N, CA, C and O atoms as CSV, one atom per row, in Angstrom:
chain,resi,resn,atom,element,x,y,z
A,1,MET,N,N,96.356,115.435,99.616
A,1,MET,CA,C,97.179,115.439,100.726
A,1,MET,C,C,98.321,114.364,100.544
A,1,MET,O,O,98.069,113.184,100.299
A,2,VAL,N,N,99.460,114.815,100.669
A,2,VAL,CA,C,100.648,114.058,100.646
A,2,VAL,C,C,101.425,114.018,102.066
A,2,VAL,O,O,101.694,115.092,102.604
A,3,GLU,N,N,101.730,112.996,102.581
A,3,GLU,CA,C,102.613,112.709,103.479
A,3,GLU,C,C,104.148,112.010,102.848
A,3,GLU,O,O,104.172,111.117,102.002
A,4,ALA,N,N,105.418,112.664,103.496
A,4,ALA,CA,C,106.490,112.300,103.222
A,4,ALA,C,C,107.405,111.603,104.115
A,4,ALA,O,O,107.437,112.091,105.244
A,5,PHE,N,N,108.156,110.600,103.922
A,5,PHE,CA,C,108.769,109.852,105.306
A,5,PHE,C,C,110.355,109.507,104.484
A,5,PHE,O,O,110.558,109.355,103.279
A,6,GLU,N,N,111.068,109.471,105.321
A,6,GLU,CA,C,112.758,108.835,104.956
A,6,GLU,C,C,112.646,107.589,105.615
A,6,GLU,O,O,111.975,107.407,106.631
A,7,ILE,N,N,113.313,106.732,105.022
A,7,ILE,CA,C,113.336,105.341,105.564
A,7,ILE,C,C,114.932,105.439,106.261
A,7,ILE,O,O,115.925,105.427,105.535
A,8,ASP,N,N,115.019,105.531,107.664
A,8,ASP,CA,C,116.154,105.629,108.283
A,8,ASP,C,C,117.138,104.552,108.462
A,8,ASP,O,O,116.740,103.585,107.812
A,9,SER,N,N,118.220,104.295,109.042
A,9,SER,CA,C,119.250,103.247,109.142
A,9,SER,C,C,118.645,102.147,110.057
A,9,SER,O,O,119.042,100.982,110.089
A,10,GLN,N,N,117.785,102.589,110.687
A,10,GLN,CA,C,117.146,101.444,111.642
A,10,GLN,C,C,115.686,100.798,111.067
A,10,GLN,O,O,114.908,100.060,111.671
A,11,ALA,N,N,115.601,101.261,109.876
A,11,ALA,CA,C,114.358,100.607,109.325
A,11,ALA,C,C,113.140,101.472,109.779
A,11,ALA,O,O,112.044,100.929,109.637
A,12,LYS,N,N,113.157,102.632,110.260
A,12,LYS,CA,C,111.875,103.248,110.709
A,12,LYS,C,C,111.685,104.546,109.649
A,12,LYS,O,O,112.580,105.033,108.958
A,13,MET,N,N,110.319,104.960,109.707
A,13,MET,CA,C,110.004,105.964,108.887
A,13,MET,C,C,110.159,107.323,109.678
A,13,MET,O,O,109.709,107.507,110.809
A,14,VAL,N,N,110.831,108.213,108.957
A,14,VAL,CA,C,111.039,109.455,109.849
A,14,VAL,C,C,110.120,110.554,108.893
A,14,VAL,O,O,110.394,110.777,107.714
A,15,GLU,N,N,109.068,111.146,109.571
A,15,GLU,CA,C,108.426,111.884,108.764
A,15,GLU,C,C,109.038,113.243,108.377
A,15,GLU,O,O,109.834,113.748,109.168
A,16,SER,N,N,108.748,113.855,107.276
A,16,SER,CA,C,109.485,115.046,107.003
A,16,SER,C,C,108.847,116.134,107.818
A,16,SER,O,O,107.629,116.272,107.927
A,17,ARG,N,N,109.652,116.811,108.319
A,17,ARG,CA,C,109.302,118.216,109.204
A,17,ARG,C,C,109.127,119.280,108.205
A,17,ARG,O,O,108.643,120.344,108.591
A,18,SER,N,N,109.451,119.136,106.991
A,18,SER,CA,C,109.639,120.614,106.105
A,18,SER,C,C,108.371,120.150,105.167
A,18,SER,O,O,107.758,119.083,105.131
A,19,LYS,N,N,108.235,121.252,104.493
A,19,LYS,CA,C,107.040,121.269,103.393
A,19,LYS,C,C,107.939,120.977,102.113
A,19,LYS,O,O,107.328,120.745,101.070
A,20,ILE,N,N,109.146,120.967,102.091
A,20,ILE,CA,C,109.604,120.357,100.652
A,20,ILE,C,C,110.913,119.377,101.049
A,20,ILE,O,O,111.975,119.737,101.557
A,21,VAL,N,N,110.466,117.924,100.626
A,21,VAL,CA,C,111.200,117.038,100.798
A,21,VAL,C,C,112.458,116.824,99.700
A,21,VAL,O,O,112.309,116.640,98.492
A,22,GLU,N,N,113.672,116.891,100.394
A,22,GLU,CA,C,115.023,116.820,99.558
A,22,GLU,C,C,115.220,115.496,99.012
A,22,GLU,O,O,115.376,114.535,99.765
A,23,ILE,N,N,115.225,115.368,97.627
A,23,ILE,CA,C,115.412,114.179,96.945
A,23,ILE,C,C,117.218,114.100,97.056
A,23,ILE,O,O,118.043,114.958,96.743
A,24,ASP,N,N,117.393,112.896,97.552
A,24,ASP,CA,C,118.866,112.602,98.017
A,24,ASP,C,C,119.187,111.086,97.263
A,24,ASP,O,O,118.462,110.117,97.487
A,25,THR,N,N,120.348,111.017,96.357
A,25,THR,CA,C,120.498,109.953,95.889
A,25,THR,C,C,120.720,108.805,96.927
A,25,THR,O,O,120.566,107.612,96.667
A,26,ASN,N,N,121.120,109.339,98.195
A,26,ASN,CA,C,121.751,108.139,99.471
A,26,ASN,C,C,120.404,107.844,100.339
A,26,ASN,O,O,120.551,107.231,101.396
A,27,LYS,N,N,119.159,108.233,99.962
A,27,LYS,CA,C,117.803,108.228,100.614
A,27,LYS,C,C,117.017,106.978,100.011
A,27,LYS,O,O,117.297,106.449,98.935
A,28,VAL,N,N,116.005,106.593,100.856
A,28,VAL,CA,C,114.714,105.764,100.227
A,28,VAL,C,C,113.766,106.772,101.119
A,28,VAL,O,O,113.844,107.073,102.310
A,29,LEU,N,N,112.746,107.223,99.988
A,29,LEU,CA,C,111.770,107.770,100.516
A,29,LEU,C,C,110.386,107.178,100.337
A,29,LEU,O,O,110.130,106.433,99.391
A,30,VAL,N,N,109.485,107.527,101.271
A,30,VAL,CA,C,108.072,107.117,101.046
A,30,VAL,C,C,107.144,108.093,100.959
A,30,VAL,O,O,107.043,108.793,101.966
A,31,PHE,N,N,106.282,108.399,99.847
A,31,PHE,CA,C,105.273,109.381,99.858
A,31,PHE,C,C,103.856,108.638,99.862
A,31,PHE,O,O,103.641,107.679,99.120
A,32,VAL,N,N,103.010,109.093,100.654
A,32,VAL,CA,C,102.032,108.669,100.504
A,32,VAL,C,C,100.785,109.754,100.096
A,32,VAL,O,O,100.319,110.570,100.891
A,33,ASP,N,N,100.366,109.593,98.746
A,33,ASP,CA,C,99.555,110.498,98.179
A,33,ASP,C,C,98.016,109.914,98.334
A,33,ASP,O,O,97.616,108.928,97.715
A,34,HIS,N,N,97.375,110.531,99.079
A,34,HIS,CA,C,96.071,110.229,99.590
A,34,HIS,C,C,95.043,110.681,98.591
A,34,HIS,O,O,93.984,110.060,98.500
A,35,ASP,N,N,95.291,111.717,97.842
A,35,ASP,CA,C,94.303,111.971,96.789
A,35,ASP,C,C,94.433,110.929,95.618
A,35,ASP,O,O,93.410,110.526,95.064
A,36,ALA,N,N,95.797,110.444,95.194
A,36,ALA,CA,C,95.652,109.507,94.462
A,36,ALA,C,C,95.458,107.958,94.612
A,36,ALA,O,O,95.198,107.054,93.818
A,37,LYS,N,N,95.703,108.032,96.022
A,37,LYS,CA,C,95.459,106.690,96.646
A,37,LYS,C,C,96.617,105.745,96.193
A,37,LYS,O,O,96.487,104.600,95.760
A,38,THR,N,N,97.928,106.538,96.400
A,38,THR,CA,C,99.068,105.819,95.796
A,38,THR,C,C,100.152,105.949,97.041
A,38,THR,O,O,100.299,106.979,97.700
A,39,VAL,N,N,100.790,104.877,97.215
A,39,VAL,CA,C,102.212,105.110,97.862
A,39,VAL,C,C,103.522,104.890,97.015
A,39,VAL,O,O,103.804,103.875,96.378
A,40,TYR,N,N,104.191,105.923,97.123
A,40,TYR,CA,C,105.324,105.893,96.159
A,40,TYR,C,C,106.509,105.453,96.948
A,40,TYR,O,O,106.816,105.989,98.013
A,41,LEU,N,N,107.203,104.418,96.382
A,41,LEU,CA,C,108.535,104.167,97.242
A,41,LEU,C,C,109.648,104.380,96.304
A,41,LEU,O,O,109.969,103.623,95.387
A,42,TRP,N,N,110.289,105.670,96.684
A,42,TRP,CA,C,111.617,106.188,95.747
A,42,TRP,C,C,112.827,105.637,96.517
A,42,TRP,O,O,112.987,105.760,97.731
A,43,ARG,N,N,113.723,104.967,95.601
A,43,ARG,CA,C,114.993,104.486,95.907
A,43,ARG,C,C,116.218,105.204,95.197
A,43,ARG,O,O,116.497,105.108,94.001
A,44,GLY,N,N,116.794,105.829,96.010
A,44,GLY,CA,C,118.029,106.569,95.472
A,44,GLY,C,C,119.050,105.668,94.974
A,44,GLY,O,O,119.195,104.603,95.575
A,45,LYS,N,N,119.936,105.981,93.757
A,45,LYS,CA,C,120.789,105.226,93.310
A,45,LYS,C,C,121.748,104.630,94.345
A,45,LYS,O,O,122.068,103.453,94.510
A,46,ASN,N,N,122.114,105.696,94.979
A,46,ASN,CA,C,123.183,105.393,96.063
A,46,ASN,C,C,122.999,105.106,97.335
A,46,ASN,O,O,123.885,105.306,98.166
A,47,ALA,N,N,121.606,104.509,97.693
A,47,ALA,CA,C,121.063,104.225,98.913
A,47,ALA,C,C,121.576,102.743,99.156
A,47,ALA,O,O,121.578,101.878,98.280
A,48,ASP,N,N,122.029,102.555,100.513
A,48,ASP,CA,C,122.463,101.235,100.799
A,48,ASP,C,C,121.305,100.023,100.518
A,48,ASP,O,O,120.107,100.304,100.544
A,49,ILE,N,N,121.743,98.772,100.270
A,49,ILE,CA,C,120.777,97.759,99.930
A,49,ILE,C,C,119.789,97.633,101.225
A,49,ILE,O,O,118.592,97.365,101.122
A,50,PHE,N,N,120.434,97.854,102.397
A,50,PHE,CA,C,119.333,97.419,103.613
A,50,PHE,C,C,118.397,98.492,103.629
A,50,PHE,O,O,117.238,98.153,103.867
A,51,LYS,N,N,118.627,99.784,103.421
A,51,LYS,CA,C,117.433,100.981,103.234
A,51,LYS,C,C,116.670,100.614,102.210
A,51,LYS,O,O,115.469,100.884,102.255
A,52,LYS,N,N,117.132,100.039,101.271
A,52,LYS,CA,C,116.019,99.793,99.968
A,52,LYS,C,C,115.299,98.501,100.404
A,52,LYS,O,O,114.117,98.397,100.074
A,53,LEU,N,N,115.729,97.756,100.930
A,53,LEU,CA,C,114.984,96.389,101.461
A,53,LEU,C,C,114.056,96.833,102.422
A,53,LEU,O,O,112.922,96.355,102.431
A,54,MET,N,N,114.448,97.798,103.331
A,54,MET,CA,C,113.450,98.108,104.436
A,54,MET,C,C,112.363,98.886,104.108
A,54,MET,O,O,111.268,98.880,104.672
A,55,GLY,N,N,112.817,99.758,102.890
A,55,GLY,CA,C,111.526,100.697,102.292
A,55,GLY,C,C,110.355,99.743,101.784
A,55,GLY,O,O,109.160,100.009,101.915
A,56,THR,N,N,110.886,98.547,101.161
A,56,THR,CA,C,109.931,97.516,100.462
A,56,THR,C,C,109.206,97.019,101.672
A,56,THR,O,O,107.982,97.040,101.545
A,57,ARG,N,N,109.631,96.607,102.740
A,57,ARG,CA,C,108.944,96.156,103.806
A,57,ARG,C,C,107.983,97.288,104.596
A,57,ARG,O,O,106.883,96.950,105.032
A,58,VAL,N,N,108.412,98.455,104.723
A,58,VAL,CA,C,107.687,99.574,105.010
A,58,VAL,C,C,106.562,99.913,104.077
A,58,VAL,O,O,105.587,100.502,104.545
A,59,ALA,N,N,106.597,99.619,102.877
A,59,ALA,CA,C,105.879,99.874,102.159
A,59,ALA,C,C,104.564,98.819,101.884
A,59,ALA,O,O,103.400,99.085,101.585
A,60,ALA,N,N,105.240,97.511,102.112
A,60,ALA,CA,C,104.170,96.395,102.489
A,60,ALA,C,C,103.214,96.535,103.535
A,60,ALA,O,O,102.001,96.339,103.473
A,61,LYS,N,N,104.092,96.991,104.757
A,61,LYS,CA,C,103.140,97.463,105.973
A,61,LYS,C,C,102.086,98.300,105.592
A,61,LYS,O,O,100.913,97.994,105.807
A,62,LEU,N,N,102.487,99.521,104.941
A,62,LEU,CA,C,101.489,100.565,104.567
A,62,LEU,C,C,100.249,100.032,104.019
A,62,LEU,O,O,99.140,100.468,104.325
A,63,SER,N,N,100.488,98.951,103.093
A,63,SER,CA,C,99.554,98.409,102.051
A,63,SER,C,C,98.191,97.792,103.184
A,63,SER,O,O,97.001,97.647,102.904
A,64,HIS,N,N,98.849,97.544,104.402
A,64,HIS,CA,C,97.674,97.078,105.385
A,64,HIS,C,C,96.926,98.225,105.995
A,64,HIS,O,O,95.781,98.187,106.445
A,65,SER,N,N,97.644,99.128,105.951
A,65,SER,CA,C,96.799,100.508,106.734
A,65,SER,C,C,95.905,101.115,105.435
A,65,SER,O,O,94.856,101.724,105.644
A,66,TYR,N,N,96.334,100.926,104.313
A,66,TYR,CA,C,95.549,101.628,103.226
A,66,TYR,C,C,95.653,100.534,102.004
A,66,TYR,O,O,96.473,100.488,101.087
A,67,PRO,N,N,94.619,99.727,102.282
A,67,PRO,CA,C,94.336,98.486,101.635
A,67,PRO,C,C,94.083,98.554,100.118
A,67,PRO,O,O,94.222,97.671,99.272
A,68,ASP,N,N,93.585,100.121,99.962
A,68,ASP,CA,C,93.036,100.260,98.566
A,68,ASP,C,C,93.861,101.351,97.832
A,68,ASP,O,O,93.423,101.920,96.832
A,69,TYR,N,N,95.149,101.630,98.409
A,69,TYR,CA,C,96.105,102.423,97.865
A,69,TYR,C,C,97.154,101.277,96.897
A,69,TYR,O,O,97.436,100.138,97.268
A,70,ARG,N,N,97.569,101.866,95.719
A,70,ARG,CA,C,98.637,101.277,94.968
A,70,ARG,C,C,99.980,101.372,95.660
A,70,ARG,O,O,100.174,102.300,96.446
A,71,ILE,N,N,100.948,100.446,95.411
A,71,ILE,CA,C,102.176,100.654,95.954
A,71,ILE,C,C,102.982,101.023,94.545
A,71,ILE,O,O,102.762,100.217,93.642
A,72,ARG,N,N,103.781,101.998,94.256
A,72,ARG,CA,C,104.570,102.259,93.240
A,72,ARG,C,C,106.001,102.428,93.398
A,72,ARG,O,O,106.407,103.562,93.651
A,73,PRO,N,N,106.831,101.467,93.288
A,73,PRO,CA,C,108.182,101.430,93.585
A,73,PRO,C,C,108.810,102.249,92.416
A,73,PRO,O,O,108.362,102.123,91.276
A,74,ILE,N,N,109.882,103.117,92.706
A,74,ILE,CA,C,110.416,103.897,91.646
A,74,ILE,C,C,112.026,104.074,92.018
A,74,ILE,O,O,112.344,104.407,93.160
A,75,SER,N,N,112.847,103.875,91.168
A,75,SER,CA,C,114.260,103.864,91.249
A,75,SER,C,C,114.577,105.237,90.582
A,75,SER,O,O,113.947,105.724,89.643
A,76,GLU,N,N,115.539,105.725,91.148
A,76,GLU,CA,C,116.228,107.296,90.606
A,76,GLU,C,C,116.610,107.104,89.327
A,76,GLU,O,O,117.297,106.166,88.924
A,77,GLY,N,N,116.118,108.091,88.613
A,77,GLY,CA,C,116.365,108.209,87.269
A,77,GLY,C,C,115.186,107.658,86.528
A,77,GLY,O,O,115.214,107.841,85.311
A,78,SER,N,N,114.195,107.044,87.003
A,78,SER,CA,C,112.902,106.427,86.153
A,78,SER,C,C,111.795,107.009,86.922
A,78,SER,O,O,110.822,106.274,87.090
A,79,GLU,N,N,111.765,108.023,87.349
A,79,GLU,CA,C,110.720,108.719,87.762
A,79,GLU,C,C,109.334,109.095,86.569
A,79,GLU,O,O,109.557,109.714,85.529
A,80,PRO,N,N,108.342,108.741,86.844
A,80,PRO,CA,C,107.152,109.075,86.040
A,80,PRO,C,C,106.770,110.425,86.439
A,80,PRO,O,O,107.086,110.990,87.487
A,81,ALA,N,N,106.065,110.870,85.499
A,81,ALA,CA,C,105.515,112.444,85.405
A,81,ALA,C,C,104.793,112.733,86.431
A,81,ALA,O,O,104.827,113.847,86.953
A,82,SER,N,N,104.041,111.754,86.851
A,82,SER,CA,C,103.140,112.003,88.094
A,82,SER,C,C,103.779,112.115,89.431
A,82,SER,O,O,103.333,112.897,90.271
A,83,PHE,N,N,104.890,111.298,89.671
A,83,PHE,CA,C,105.898,111.386,90.759
A,83,PHE,C,C,106.617,112.919,90.564
A,83,PHE,O,O,106.524,113.796,91.423
A,84,LYS,N,N,107.240,113.058,89.473
A,84,LYS,CA,C,107.791,114.458,89.466
A,84,LYS,C,C,106.857,115.656,89.782
A,84,LYS,O,O,107.173,116.647,90.440
A,85,HIS,N,N,105.514,115.374,89.140
A,85,HIS,CA,C,104.646,116.656,89.734
A,85,HIS,C,C,104.228,116.401,91.227
A,85,HIS,O,O,104.003,117.353,91.975
A,86,LEU,N,N,104.149,115.367,91.560
A,86,LEU,CA,C,104.050,115.178,93.268
A,86,LEU,C,C,105.056,115.702,94.044
A,86,LEU,O,O,104.782,116.152,95.157
A,87,ILE,N,N,106.231,115.710,93.604
A,87,ILE,CA,C,107.386,116.006,94.388
A,87,ILE,C,C,107.680,117.549,94.170
A,87,ILE,O,O,108.412,118.159,94.949
A,88,GLY,N,N,107.093,118.139,93.102
A,88,GLY,CA,C,107.404,119.545,92.856
A,88,GLY,C,C,106.104,120.376,93.662
A,88,GLY,O,O,106.090,121.603,93.566
A,89,GLN,N,N,105.191,119.794,94.329
A,89,GLN,CA,C,104.281,120.347,95.020
A,89,GLN,C,C,104.753,120.531,96.542
A,89,GLN,O,O,105.595,119.754,96.993
A,90,LYS,N,N,104.278,121.438,97.248
A,90,LYS,CA,C,104.380,121.282,98.745
A,90,LYS,C,C,103.720,120.252,99.367
A,90,LYS,O,O,102.655,119.866,98.885
A,91,LEU,N,N,104.210,119.692,100.447
A,91,LEU,CA,C,103.575,118.799,101.228
A,91,LEU,C,C,102.588,119.098,102.238
A,91,LEU,O,O,102.563,120.287,102.556
A,92,LYS,N,N,101.894,118.459,102.736
A,92,LYS,CA,C,100.855,118.543,103.924
A,92,LYS,C,C,101.107,119.661,104.727
A,92,LYS,O,O,100.396,119.892,105.705
């Protein structure tokens, strides 16, 4: 199961209401992959620095809720194959 969130301009996680999350160069996104016990923090190239910083803080807070999950920060253009596969799937 995968949950997807966008970091908004107020540093809050906004849960995706869609089964498909749109990857946008201006966004910072968080994907919680419960099967792989991984929190992916994806940062678009054109996302503002505040959102990137807030994304890092959100991921750190999630590590308290999921202490046995790995946090994997990912910059746009440097996505590993496992992440590309993950976003190609339908979400929760």
